[in-house]
C-alpha positions in Angstrom: 90.0 85.4 89.2 93.3 83.7 90.4 95.7 85.8 92.3 98.5 85.0 89.4 95.6 86.7 86.7 95.1 89.5 88.6 98.6 90.0 89.6 99.2 90.1 85.8 96.6 92.0 84.6 97.7 94.9 87.2 101.2 94.4 86.3 99.6 95.0 82.2 98.2 98.0 83.7 101.2 99.4 85.0 102.9 98.4 81.6 105.7 96.9 83.4 107.4 94.0 81.5 108.8 92.1 85.0 108.4 88.9 84.9 106.1 86.8 87.6 108.1 83.7 88.7 105.9 80.5 90.1 107.1 78.1 93.0 105.6 74.9 92.5 106.6 73.6 96.2 104.8 76.4 98.0 102.6 77.8 94.8 103.1 81.3 95.6 104.3 83.6 92.5 106.5 86.6 92.9 108.1 89.4 90.9 110.6 91.4 91.9 111.9 94.8 90.4 113.2 98.2 91.0 110.8 101.3 91.6 111.4 105.0 91.5 109.7 107.3 94.0 110.5 111.0 93.7 113.6 109.9 91.6 115.3 107.4 94.1 115.2 103.8 93.4 113.9 101.2 95.6 113.7 97.3 95.8 110.4 96.4 94.8 108.7 92.5 95.6 105.6 91.5 95.3 104.1 87.9 95.8 101.0 86.2 96.0 100.1 82.7 98.0 97.0 80.9 96.2 96.7 78.3 99.3 96.6 81.4 101.8 94.9 84.0 99.6 97.4 86.4 100.5 99.0 89.3 98.5 102.1 90.9 99.9 104.2 93.5 99.2 108.0 94.8 100.5 110.0 97.7 99.5 113.9 98.4 100.4 114.8 101.8 100.2 118.3 103.1 99.4 118.4 104.5 102.8 120.8 102.8 105.1 120.7 104.0 109.3 124.4 103.9 110.4 124.4 101.7 113.6 125.5 104.7 115.5 121.9 106.1 114.9 119.4 103.0 114.7 118.1 103.6 117.9 116.9 107.0 116.9 116.0 105.2 113.4 113.9 102.7 115.3 112.0 105.3 117.1 111.3 107.4 114.1 110.0 104.3 112.6 107.9 103.4 115.2 106.7 107.2 115.3 105.9 106.7 111.5 103.8 103.6 112.1 101.9 104.8 114.9 100.3 107.0 112.1 100.0 104.9 109.0 96.8 102.9 108.7 98.1 100.5 105.5 101.5 98.6 105.7 104.6 99.3 108.6 107.9 100.4 108.3 110.8 98.1 109.5 114.7 98.4 109.6 116.7 96.0 109.2 119.0 95.4 112.1 122.0 94.1 110.2 122.0 96.3 107.7 120.3 99.4 108.6 118.2 99.4 105.7 114.4 100.9 105.9 111.9 98.4 104.9 107.9 99.0 104.0 106.0 95.4 103.8 102.1 95.0 104.1 100.1 91.4 103.8 96.7 91.2 102.5 94.3 88.3 103.1 91.3 88.4 100.5 90.2 85.0 101.2 86.5 85.4 100.7 86.6 88.1 97.9 87.5 88.4 94.4 91.2 88.5 93.3 91.3 91.7 90.7 94.3 94.3 89.6 92.9 96.7 91.9 94.1 95.3 94.6 97.6 95.1 93.6 97.5 98.5 92.4 96.4 99.8 96.0 99.4 97.9 98.0 101.3 99.6 95.4 100.3 102.8 95.8 100.3 102.3 99.7 104.0 101.0 99.7 104.8 104.3 97.3 103.0 106.7 100.0 104.9 105.0 102.6 108.4 106.9 101.2 106.6 110.3 100.6 109.0 113.2 100.5 108.7 114.0 104.2 109.2 110.9 105.7 112.1 110.1 103.2 113.4 113.5 104.4 113.0 112.9 108.1 114.9 109.2 107.3 117.6 110.8 105.5 117.8 113.4 108.4 118.5 110.6 111.2 120.7 108.7 109.1 122.8 111.5 107.7 122.9 114.4 110.3 123.4 114.8 113.7 119.9 116.6 114.5 118.4 115.2 117.7 115.4 113.1 116.9 113.0 115.8 118.5 114.0 118.0 115.8 113.2 115.5 112.9 110.0 115.1 114.2 109.0 118.5 114.8 110.9 119.3 111.1 108.2 116.5 109.6 105.2 117.8 111.1 106.0 121.1 109.7 106.7 119.6 106.5 103.2 117.5 106.8 101.1 120.7 107.7 102.9 123.4 105.7 100.0 124.9 103.2 100.1 123.3 99.5 99.4 124.6 95.9 96.4 122.7 96.7 95.3 124.1 100.2 92.5 126.4 99.8 92.3 130.0 100.8 90.8 130.6 103.7 87.3 132.2 103.5 
């Protein structure tokens, strides 16, 4: 299956009506849309490169770190990236917006819709509630970075309804 066909099949599975645009010059296919993650709107771009056999995703968050807090923002993203196994978070130095990006080289494998779904899921998980709240704390409060990280770690280690009772 071609990358574009697998890409379209993934969009169909997601029941998205977004169009894939083709660029003949570099044989890429791209789709731009907006997605909701925990009730917040994010810019979502996914594209394929047939020649290189790459699938790429980029997500722009609604958060922009003010210039005065970008040093702490960069350190927070570095902290997050050290614990993420898929993709990376970056910050635009001109606008302070936080981005997630990932690229998958599928050369030698078959393009299937699941690859696109997995990349979408990883992008959405990159902006889980705990990470978003920590990013927002850096952007909109005067909390020290160490306090933000401590609160993040407490949030991700807090028991949930899914946590089994100890025996």
